[in-house]
BASEMI-69250 format. One record per residue (C-alpha): residue in one letter; z, x, y. Coordinates in steps of 0.05 Angstrom, whole numbers, plus 5000, padded with zeros to 4 digits. Layout:
# BASEMI-69250
SITE   resn     zz     xx     yy
SITE      A      Z      X      Y
...
# end
This chain:
# BASEMI-69250
SITE   resn     zz     xx     yy
SITE      M   1163   8248   2785
SITE      T   1137   8202   2839
SITE      H   1138   8210   2914
SITE      S   1162   8158   2963
SITE      L   1116   8159   3023
SITE      T   1153   8160   3090
SITE      P   1126   8170   3160
SITE      R   1176   8227   3171
SITE      D   1136   8272   3126
SITE      K   1087   8303   3175
SITE      G   1042   8325   3119
SITE      N   1028   8252   3102
SITE      L   1005   8232   3172
SITE      P   0935   8232   3200
SITE      A   0923   8284   3253
SITE      L   0943   8252   3318
SITE      G   0883   8281   3354
SITE      A   0834   8255   3302
SITE      P   0783   8200   3319
SITE      P   0814   8130   3321
SITE      L   0821   8091   3257
SITE      I   0817   8149   3209
SITE      R   0814   8117   3141
SITE      L   0871   8126   3094
SITE      D   0856   8120   3020
SITE      A   0893   8084   2964
SITE      Y   0881   8079   2890
SITE      V   0907   8032   2837
SITE      A   0897   8058   2766
SITE      E   0884   8011   2707
SITE      D   0957   8015   2688
SITE      G   0979   7996   2758
SITE      S   1000   8066   2781
SITE      T   0989   8070   2856
SITE      V   0968   8128   2899
SITE      V   0964   8132   2975
SITE      N   0934   8194   3008
SITE      G   0944   8237   2947
SITE      H   1017   8215   2934
SITE      L   1038   8175   2874
SITE      L   1083   8120   2900
SITE      D   1149   8096   2871
SITE      M   1136   8023   2857
SITE      G   1209   8005   2861
SITE      G   1210   7973   2792
SITE      T   1172   7908   2798
SITE      R   1133   7909   2863
SITE      P   1058   7895   2858
SITE      P   1011   7952   2877
SITE      N   0980   7913   2935
SITE      E   1047   7903   2969
SITE      T   1066   7976   2960
SITE      I   0999   7997   2991
SITE      L   1006   7949   3050
SITE      D   1077   7974   3064
SITE      A   1055   8047   3062
SITE      V   0995   8037   3106
SITE      A   1035   7995   3156
SITE      M   1083   8054   3162
SITE      F   1026   8097   3186
SITE      A   1004   8044   3235
SITE      R   1074   8037   3264
SITE      T   1083   8113   3269
SITE      L   1016   8122   3304
SITE      G   1023   8059   3346
SITE      A   0951   8040   3330
SITE      P   0912   8002   3278
SITE      V   0897   8040   3214
SITE      A   0838   8032   3168
SITE      A   0845   8040   3093
SITE      T   0799   8041   3033
SITE      V   0831   8017   2968
SITE      I   0798   8030   2901
SITE      D   0831   7981   2853
SITE      R   0813   7993   2781
SITE      T   0855   7934   2758
SITE      A   0807   7889   2794
SITE      Q   0746   7935   2789
SITE      Q   0739   7928   2864
SITE      V   0739   7968   2928
SITE      A   0775   7935   2986
SITE      R   0770   7956   3059
SITE      L   0829   7940   3103
SITE      R   0851   7941   3175
SITE      V   0927   7945   3183
SITE      H   0962   7937   3250
SITE      P   1029   7965   3275
SITE      D   1060   7895   3271
SITE      G   1048   7897   3196
SITE      S   0990   7847   3196
SITE      S   0929   7864   3157
SITE      R   0861   7836   3138
SITE      T   0805   7855   3092
SITE      I   0739   7871   3124
SITE      G   0668   7872   3099
SITE      E   0630   7936   3088
SITE      E   0588   7923   3149
SITE      E   0652   7921   3192
SITE      D   0679   7986   3164
SITE      L   0675   8052   3200
SITE      P   0608   8085   3186
SITE      P   0618   8144   3140
SITE      G   0580   8199   3174
SITE      R   0593   8273   3167
SITE      E   0637   8278   3228
SITE      R   0685   8223   3205
SITE      T   0686   8249   3134
SITE      A   0703   8318   3161
SITE      A   0758   8289   3205
SITE      E   0788   8249   3148
SITE      E   0788   8309   3102
SITE      E   0818   8353   3156
SITE      A   0875   8303   3161
SITE      F   0883   8298   3085
SITE      P   0854   8362   3055
SITE      P   0827   8354   2984
SITE      L   0851   8424   2965
SITE      A   0923   8405   2984
SITE      R   0916   8347   2936
SITE      V   0890   8392   2882
SITE      E   0951   8437   2891
SITE      R   0997   8377   2883
SITE      I   0960   8358   2819
SITE      I   0969   8428   2792
SITE      Q   1044   8426   2809
SITE      H   1052   8362   2769
SITE      A   1014   8392   2711
SITE      Q   1055   8455   2711
SITE      R   1118   8412   2707
SITE      E   1084   8376   2648
SITE      E   1082   8311   2688
SITE      L   1014   8298   2658
SITE      H   1010   8223   2674
SITE      A   1024   8235   2748
SITE      A   0974   8293   2749
SITE      F   0920   8252   2715
SITE      V   0928   8191   2760
SITE      L   0925   8235   2823
SITE      A   0863   8271   2796
SITE      S   0829   8204   2782
SITE      A   0846   8179   2852
SITE      L   0818   8243   2883
SITE      R   0754   8240   2842
SITE      E   0742   8166   2856
SITE      H   0751   8173   2931
SITE      L   0711   8237   2937
SITE      T   0655   8205   2898
SITE      L   0656   8143   2942
SITE      R   0658   8185   3005
SITE      R   0614   8244   2989
SITE      G   0571   8221   2930
SITE      A   0571   8237   2857
SITE      E   0537   8305   2859
SITE      D   0579   8335   2914
SITE      E   0615   8399   2894
SITE      L   0684   8372   2911
SITE      S   0670   8309   2872
SITE      L   0648   8350   2812
SITE      E   0709   8395   2818
SITE      A   0756   8335   2817
SITE      R   0721   8306   2755
SITE      A   0727   8372   2718
SITE      I   0802   8374   2733
SITE      E   0808   8302   2710
SITE      A   0772   8319   2645
SITE      Y   0819   8377   2632
SITE      L   0881   8334   2644
SITE      A   0854   8280   2598
SITE      Y   0846   8335   2545
SITE      L   0917   8358   2555
SITE      R   0941   8287   2547
SITE      G   0904   8281   2481
SITE      D   0853   8230   2506
SITE      Y   0794   8268   2477
SITE      M   0745   8210   2484
SITE      L   0757   8204   2559
SITE      S   0757   8280   2566
SITE      T   0690   8283   2531
SITE      V   0660   8229   2575
SITE      L   0684   8262   2639
SITE      A   0664   8333   2618
SITE      L   0596   8310   2593
SITE      T   0583   8279   2661
SITE      V   0598   8345   2694
SITE      A   0552   8381   2646
SITE      R   0497   8328   2653
SITE      I   0497   8334   2729
SITE      R   0500   8410   2727
SITE      C   0441   8413   2679
SITE      R   0402   8370   2727
SITE      T   0421   8404   2792
SITE      D   0437   8476   2775
SITE      L   0419   8497   2705
SITE      N   0440   8569   2717
SITE      R   0513   8546   2724
SITE      A   0513   8494   2669
SITE      A   0534   8534   2607
SITE      P   0609   8535   2621
SITE      D   0609   8460   2635
SITE      V   0571   8446   2570
SITE      A   0622   8489   2534
SITE      R   0679   8448   2563
SITE      A   0646   8384   2542
SITE      T   0635   8413   2472
SITE      A   0709   8432   2467
SITE      A   0731   8361   2480
SITE      W   0677   8332   2434
SITE      Q   0701   8375   2376
SITE      R   0766   8336   2377
SITE      L   0731   8268   2368
SITE      W   0736   8230   2302
SITE      D   0695   8167   2314
SITE      E   0630   8180   2277
SITE      G   0588   8140   2325
SITE      Q   0615   8177   2385
SITE      V   0609   8243   2350
SITE      A   0536   8230   2335
SITE      T   0517   8201   2403
SITE      R   0553   8252   2446
SITE      G   0535   8308   2399
SITE      Q   0461   8295   2405
SITE      E   0466   8300   2480
SITE      L   0506   8364   2475
SITE      L   0455   8394   2427
SITE      H   0399   8377   2475
SITE      M   0437   8412   2531
SITE      W   0449   8475   2489
SITE      E   0376   8477   2467
SITE      R   0354   8470   2539
SITE      L   0400   8527   2560
SITE      S   0375   8570   2502
SITE      A   0302   8557   2520
SITE      A   0317   8579   2591
SITE      G   0350   8644   2567
SITE      L   0417   8623   2595
SITE      L   0460   8630   2532
SITE      Q   0487   8700   2546
SITE      E   0558   8695   2519
SITE      A   0574   8699   2445
SITE      S   0624   8642   2451
SITE      H   0569   8596   2478
SITE      H   0523   8614   2420
SITE      A   0580   8598   2373
SITE      M   0593   8531   2406
SITE      A   0519   8512   2404
SITE      Q   0518   8529   2329
SITE      A   0582   8489   2318
SITE      V   0548   8427   2347
SITE      R   0487   8436   2303
SITE      S   0530   8446   2241
SITE      R   0574   8386   2254
SITE      L   0515   8340   2266
SITE      A   0482   8367   2203
SITE      Q   0545   8351   2164
SITE      G   0542   8279   2187
SITE      G   0594   8285   2241
SITE      R   0651   8312   2199
SITE      S   0700   8353   2240
SITE      V   0687   8426   2249
SITE      P   0742   8471   2221
SITE      Q   0793   8491   2274
SITE      G   0777   8558   2303
SITE      S   0701   8555   2295
SITE      A   0698   8548   2370
SITE      P   0761   8555   2413
SITE      A   0772   8488   2446
SITE      A   0826   8501   2496
SITE      A   0795   8566   2521
SITE      A   0731   8530   2538
SITE      L   0763   8478   2583
SITE      P   0775   8490   2657
SITE      A   0842   8522   2672
SITE      G   0849   8497   2742
SITE      P   0813   8486   2807
SITE      G   0761   8540   2802
SITE      Q   0713   8501   2760
SITE      A   0657   8453   2772
SITE      P   0666   8378   2759
SITE      A   0618   8320   2763
SITE      P   0597   8257   2801
SITE      A   0592   8185   2783
SITE      A   0574   8178   2710
SITE      P   0538   8123   2673
SITE      E   0605   8112   2639
SITE      D   0640   8098   2705
SITE      K   0657   8025   2711
SITE      P   0622   7999   2773
SITE      L   0663   7971   2830
SITE      K   0649   7902   2858
SITE      P   0623   7901   2930
SITE      T   0675   7892   2984
SITE      R   0684   7820   3007
SITE      R   0727   7789   3061
SITE      G   0788   7746   3049
SITE      L   0822   7781   2991
SITE      R   0890   7748   2997
SITE      R   0928   7802   2961
SITE      F   0911   7851   3018
SITE      T   0920   7801   3075
SITE      R   0986   7796   3113
SITE      R   1004   7756   3175
SITE      A   1042   7787   3233
SITE      G   1116   7780   3227
SITE      R   1117   7780   3151
SITE      S   1171   7824   3123
SITE      P   1150   7885   3082
SITE      G   1129   7865   3013
SITE      Q   1106   7795   3033
SITE      S   1032   7781   3033
SITE      S   1003   7716   3058
# end
């Protein structure tokens, strides 16, 4: 189920007392699904994502009676666009040097207006209703924006990536789940080895479902290295972790053939919700092009009716 964003919903509005030009955030997934401030938008059938985003952000500007800034991560174009939208509906793209400086105070103000934990709760609600596509898109949007705003190794960014990995697993996309979970494990091994074992276990659980021999070998070698490092540090204290480490060794020794079901419980090893640690920007993340001015799809002249870009 999608949500239509309307200015009457107080929970969707920036805090009125927040610093001017609080940035909104929008996300366009590779399949065109569009998210604004943690809400999946109803595209109305055939409307392009850029028009849907401009209409939604213009609603905020009209409600607040002031210009609104927005950061749009568009995976269909592999680009991040920075916008300024005015109450009259006009908008323009701006360069990174014109954008509001990030800074801790502004980041805190933006996240107070749109709390990440409230977004996680919405993701969980979708997942509980088995609306896995909606939950996954919202998790991807949250992870992308937290990573852009806070950096790859931030705890909230990691948490969002772990949730995204779990949802990919539930959807049966084991390759993506493995990539995301491995990134979490990779970062955790680098930054806090003492907390890494559960994350390596989650990555192993997703990896066990892979069939592509090349991916099994490549990802498996990295997992084996992580397990050996944890073992050398004396951090394999759970029997299930010892079993998973041995399962990786055995499968690689067998040339990548699948490990019999039950040799290491896959689902139990994956995160069950928002209490786990996720990861930052991974080498597998597709890089976004730098912001540039003049992107016509996000530019609208004053007086244009909703849905019409210049």
